[in-house]
C-alpha positions as CSV (number, residue, x, y, z in Angstrom):
1,X,81.5,62.1,174.0
2,X,83.6,59.6,172.0
3,X,86.2,61.6,170.1
4,X,86.4,60.8,166.3
5,X,89.7,61.3,164.0
6,X,89.0,65.0,163.1
7,X,88.2,66.0,166.8
8,X,92.0,65.6,167.6
9,X,94.2,68.6,167.6
10,X,97.9,68.9,166.6
11,X,100.0,67.2,169.1
12,X,97.3,65.0,170.6
13,X,97.9,61.1,170.3
14,X,95.1,58.6,169.6
15,X,94.1,55.1,169.4
16,X,91.2,54.4,167.1
17,X,89.4,51.8,164.8
18,X,89.7,53.4,161.3
19,X,89.1,52.5,157.7
20,X,91.7,52.8,155.0
21,X,90.1,55.1,152.5
22,X,92.8,54.5,149.9
23,X,96.6,53.6,149.8
24,X,99.4,53.7,147.3
25,X,102.8,51.8,147.5
26,X,105.4,54.5,146.8
27,X,109.3,54.9,147.0
28,X,111.0,57.5,148.9
29,X,114.3,59.4,147.7
30,X,116.3,56.4,148.9
31,X,114.3,53.9,146.9
32,X,112.7,52.4,150.0
33,X,109.0,51.5,149.8
34,X,106.1,53.4,151.9
35,X,102.5,53.5,151.9
36,X,100.8,56.7,151.3
37,X,97.3,56.2,153.0
38,X,94.2,58.2,153.7
39,X,92.9,57.1,157.2
40,X,89.2,57.8,157.8
41,X,86.1,57.5,159.9
42,X,82.8,59.1,159.9
43,X,84.3,62.6,160.7
44,X,86.5,62.5,157.6
45,X,90.1,61.4,156.6
46,X,93.6,62.5,157.3
47,X,96.8,61.4,155.4
48,X,99.2,58.9,156.9
49,X,102.6,57.4,155.8
50,X,103.5,53.7,156.5
51,X,107.1,53.9,156.4
52,X,109.3,50.9,155.4
53,X,106.6,49.0,154.1
54,X,106.7,45.7,152.1
55,X,105.2,44.8,148.9
56,X,102.6,42.8,150.7
57,X,101.6,45.7,153.0
58,X,99.8,47.1,150.1
59,X,97.2,44.3,150.0
60,X,97.1,44.0,153.7
61,X,96.2,47.8,153.9
62,X,94.2,48.3,150.6
63,X,91.1,50.5,150.4
64,X,88.4,49.4,152.7
65,X,90.5,47.6,155.2
66,X,89.3,48.2,158.9
67,X,92.5,48.9,161.0
68,X,93.4,49.8,164.5
69,X,95.8,52.7,164.4
70,X,97.4,54.6,167.1
71,X,99.5,57.9,166.4
72,X,99.7,61.6,166.7
73,X,98.3,64.4,164.6
74,X,101.3,66.5,163.4
75,X,101.6,69.4,160.9
76,X,102.7,68.9,157.6
77,X,102.9,71.9,155.3
78,X,100.2,73.7,157.3
79,X,97.8,70.6,156.9
80,X,97.0,67.7,159.4
81,X,99.0,64.4,159.1
82,X,98.8,61.2,161.1
83,X,102.2,60.1,162.5
84,X,101.9,56.4,162.9
85,X,102.9,54.7,165.9
86,X,101.2,51.2,165.1
87,X,98.6,49.9,162.6
88,X,97.3,46.4,162.0
89,X,94.2,45.1,160.4
90,X,91.1,44.4,162.8
91,X,90.1,40.7,162.7
92,X,87.0,40.0,160.8
93,X,85.6,38.1,163.9
94,X,85.6,41.7,165.8
95,X,82.2,43.4,165.4
96,X,83.0,46.8,163.9
97,X,80.1,49.3,163.2
98,X,81.1,50.2,159.7
99,X,78.5,53.3,159.8
100,X,81.1,55.0,162.4
101,X,83.9,54.7,159.6
102,X,82.1,56.3,156.7
103,X,81.5,59.8,156.2
104,X,77.9,60.8,155.3
105,X,76.0,63.6,153.8
106,X,75.2,66.7,155.9
107,X,71.5,66.0,155.7
108,X,69.5,63.1,156.8
109,X,68.7,60.6,153.9
110,X,64.9,60.6,154.6
111,X,64.9,64.5,154.4
112,X,66.9,64.4,151.2
113,X,64.7,61.9,149.6
114,X,61.6,63.9,150.5
115,X,62.9,67.2,149.2
116,X,64.1,65.4,145.8
117,X,60.5,63.8,145.5
118,X,58.9,67.3,146.0
119,X,60.9,68.5,142.9
120,X,59.8,65.5,140.9
121,X,56.4,66.4,141.5
122,X,56.9,69.8,140.0
123,X,58.0,68.2,136.7
124,X,55.0,69.2,134.4
125,X,55.9,67.3,131.3
126,X,54.4,63.8,131.7
127,X,57.1,62.0,129.8
128,X,59.8,63.6,131.5
129,X,58.0,63.2,135.1
130,X,57.3,59.3,134.4
131,X,61.0,58.6,133.1
132,X,62.5,60.3,136.2
133,X,60.0,58.6,138.7
134,X,60.6,55.3,137.1
135,X,64.3,55.4,137.3
136,X,64.3,57.1,140.7
137,X,62.2,54.1,142.1
138,X,64.3,51.5,140.2
139,X,67.6,52.7,141.6
140,X,66.4,54.1,144.9
141,X,68.5,52.0,147.3
142,X,71.7,52.8,145.5
143,X,70.8,56.5,144.4
144,X,70.3,57.8,148.2
145,X,73.3,55.7,149.5
146,X,75.9,56.2,146.9
147,X,78.8,58.7,146.9
148,X,78.8,61.3,144.0
149,X,82.4,60.4,143.2
150,X,85.4,58.3,144.4
151,X,87.5,61.1,145.8
152,X,86.8,64.5,144.0
153,X,83.4,65.7,145.3
154,X,80.6,64.5,147.6
155,X,82.8,61.4,148.1
156,X,80.8,60.2,151.1
157,X,77.6,58.1,151.7
158,X,74.7,59.8,150.4
159,X,76.7,62.4,148.4
160,X,75.1,61.5,145.0
161,X,71.7,62.4,146.3
162,X,72.9,65.3,148.3
163,X,74.7,66.6,145.2
164,X,71.5,66.3,143.1
165,X,69.4,68.1,145.7
166,X,72.0,71.0,146.0
167,X,71.8,71.4,142.3
168,X,68.0,71.2,142.3
169,X,67.7,74.1,144.7
170,X,70.3,76.2,142.4
171,X,68.1,75.2,139.3
172,X,65.0,76.6,141.1
173,X,66.8,79.8,141.7
174,X,67.8,80.2,138.1
175,X,64.4,79.4,136.8
176,X,62.8,81.9,139.2
177,X,65.1,84.4,137.7
178,X,65.0,83.5,134.1
179,X,61.7,83.0,132.6
180,X,63.0,81.5,129.6
181,X,64.2,78.5,131.3
182,X,61.9,75.3,131.0
183,X,61.9,74.4,134.7
184,X,60.7,70.8,134.2
185,X,63.5,69.9,131.7
186,X,66.1,71.5,134.0
187,X,64.7,69.7,137.0
188,X,64.6,66.3,135.1
189,X,68.3,66.9,134.0
190,X,69.5,67.7,137.4
191,X,67.8,64.4,139.0
192,X,69.2,62.1,136.2
193,X,72.4,63.7,135.2
194,X,74.7,61.7,137.5
195,X,72.2,58.7,138.2
196,X,74.6,56.4,136.1
197,X,77.1,56.6,138.9
198,X,74.9,53.9,140.7
199,X,76.2,51.6,137.9
200,X,79.8,53.3,137.6
201,X,80.8,53.2,141.4
202,X,80.9,50.2,143.6
203,X,79.3,51.8,146.5
204,X,79.9,53.9,149.7
205,X,82.5,52.0,151.3
206,X,85.9,52.0,149.7
207,X,84.4,53.3,146.7
208,X,86.2,51.9,143.3
209,X,85.1,52.0,139.5
210,X,83.2,49.2,138.3
211,X,84.1,47.3,135.2
212,X,81.0,49.3,133.8
213,X,82.4,52.6,135.0
214,X,85.7,52.0,133.6
215,X,84.6,50.9,130.1
216,X,81.4,52.9,129.5
217,X,81.0,55.6,132.1
218,X,78.0,57.2,133.8
219,X,76.9,59.6,131.1
220,X,76.4,56.6,128.6
221,X,74.9,54.3,131.3
222,X,72.2,56.6,132.1
223,X,71.4,57.3,128.5
224,X,71.1,53.5,128.2
225,X,68.8,53.4,131.3
226,X,66.7,56.3,129.7
227,X,66.1,54.3,126.5
228,X,65.2,51.0,128.5
229,X,62.8,52.9,130.8
230,X,61.1,54.6,127.7
231,X,60.6,51.3,126.1
232,X,59.2,49.8,129.5
233,X,56.9,53.0,129.7
234,X,55.9,52.7,126.0
235,X,57.2,56.3,125.2
236,X,58.0,57.0,121.4
237,X,61.8,56.4,121.2
238,X,62.1,59.2,118.6
239,X,59.9,61.7,120.4
240,X,61.4,65.3,121.1
241,X,60.8,64.7,124.7
242,X,63.1,61.8,125.0
243,X,65.5,63.4,122.7
244,X,66.0,66.4,124.8
245,X,66.2,64.6,128.0
246,X,69.1,62.3,126.5
247,X,70.8,65.5,125.3
248,X,70.7,67.0,128.8
249,X,72.5,63.9,130.4
250,X,74.8,63.2,127.5
251,X,76.0,67.1,127.4
252,X,76.5,67.6,131.2
253,X,80.2,67.6,131.4
254,X,80.1,70.6,128.9
255,X,83.2,70.0,127.0
256,X,84.7,67.0,124.9
257,X,87.9,67.2,127.1
258,X,85.7,66.5,130.1
259,X,84.5,63.5,128.7
260,X,81.2,64.8,127.1
261,X,80.1,63.2,123.8
262,X,78.1,66.3,122.8
263,X,78.3,70.0,123.8
264,X,75.4,71.7,125.4
265,X,72.9,73.0,122.8
266,X,70.0,73.7,124.7
267,X,69.7,76.6,127.3
268,X,68.7,74.2,130.0
269,X,71.6,71.9,129.2
270,X,74.1,75.0,129.4
271,X,72.7,75.6,132.9
272,X,72.9,71.9,133.9
273,X,76.6,71.9,133.1
274,X,77.3,75.2,134.8
275,X,75.3,74.2,138.0
276,X,76.9,70.7,138.1
277,X,80.5,72.4,137.9
278,X,79.5,75.1,140.6
279,X,78.3,72.6,143.0
280,X,81.3,70.2,142.6
281,X,83.7,73.0,143.1
282,X,82.0,74.5,146.0
283,X,82.0,71.2,147.8
284,X,85.6,70.5,146.9
285,X,86.8,73.8,148.2
286,X,84.8,73.7,151.3
287,X,85.8,70.3,152.2
288,X,89.4,71.3,152.0
289,X,88.8,74.6,154.0
290,X,87.0,72.7,156.7
291,X,90.5,71.1,157.5
292,X,92.5,74.2,156.8
293,X,93.7,76.3,159.8
294,X,92.5,79.9,159.8
295,X,94.9,82.2,158.1
296,X,96.4,79.3,155.9
297,X,96.1,78.2,152.5
298,X,94.6,74.6,151.4
299,X,97.0,72.1,149.4
300,X,96.6,72.5,145.7
301,X,93.3,71.3,144.6
302,X,93.8,69.1,141.5
303,X,90.0,69.6,140.6
304,X,90.7,73.1,140.4
305,X,93.6,73.4,138.3
306,X,96.0,72.9,141.4
307,X,94.8,76.3,142.8
308,X,95.1,76.8,146.5
309,X,92.3,78.6,148.7
310,X,92.9,80.8,151.6
311,X,90.7,80.4,154.8
312,X,90.2,83.9,156.4
313,X,91.2,84.4,160.0
314,X,88.0,86.2,160.8
315,X,84.9,84.1,159.6
316,X,81.3,84.6,159.8
């Protein structure tokens, strides 16, 4: 079986075709430039330093560049790092299977899509159902392929849909446990809350923020899409149904300092915010723990206020 990047252990050498996930030109203590990179394939990514870099190397090895790299996995503060022996861009003429270089969701796309559509069918309110169904069909090709973020959580192909499905499963449990919850509104909010990322992000390969993403952001973008869909479906633009659904997506970040234009003012909006925050946190933590040695701590997680998490020696 062909070994992938994360299959190599500390001290093992490799020669692989990889993708530059991101790179930053930095200076060391002596004022010399180097590139801090994340090299990746479908198994995940590992940090690497390209020493004695020149300014032009930043563009030679920018995000999305396919490279042939040889090196060795070494320990850096109890975490894997690549010691590079050589690295150079792969020629555009070479036939490279990009699917082998991009991490994907842990569940098959067709299964994720089917499960999400099963939840759509359970939305009883006709206006909410029609709006969700309309927008899911409109953005289907992007929604089921895009990541949920550039780097923080679910940052892999299909991550947006997988994040949505996980949230829906959490929402189902909460709705089962708390009879006061409007299940249809919560399901609709879960499906729509991050759909604006199909416009905010560039796609699953070398993900970047688009001009719309930088200037407007996914909360406002999906609110705009909701209004356009309501016009298309001839839904009253001042109806309470539309107002409640707009509030769900506009308040789901939960706090002004997190970029939310409104604070949650519905039970379902409060739950949506907490479910979203929970799933993002669990994904970020488990992703780091998966590459942390048993008995060691993860590096500081910026998404979790710089906290480090311990991986027990004895696991289930």
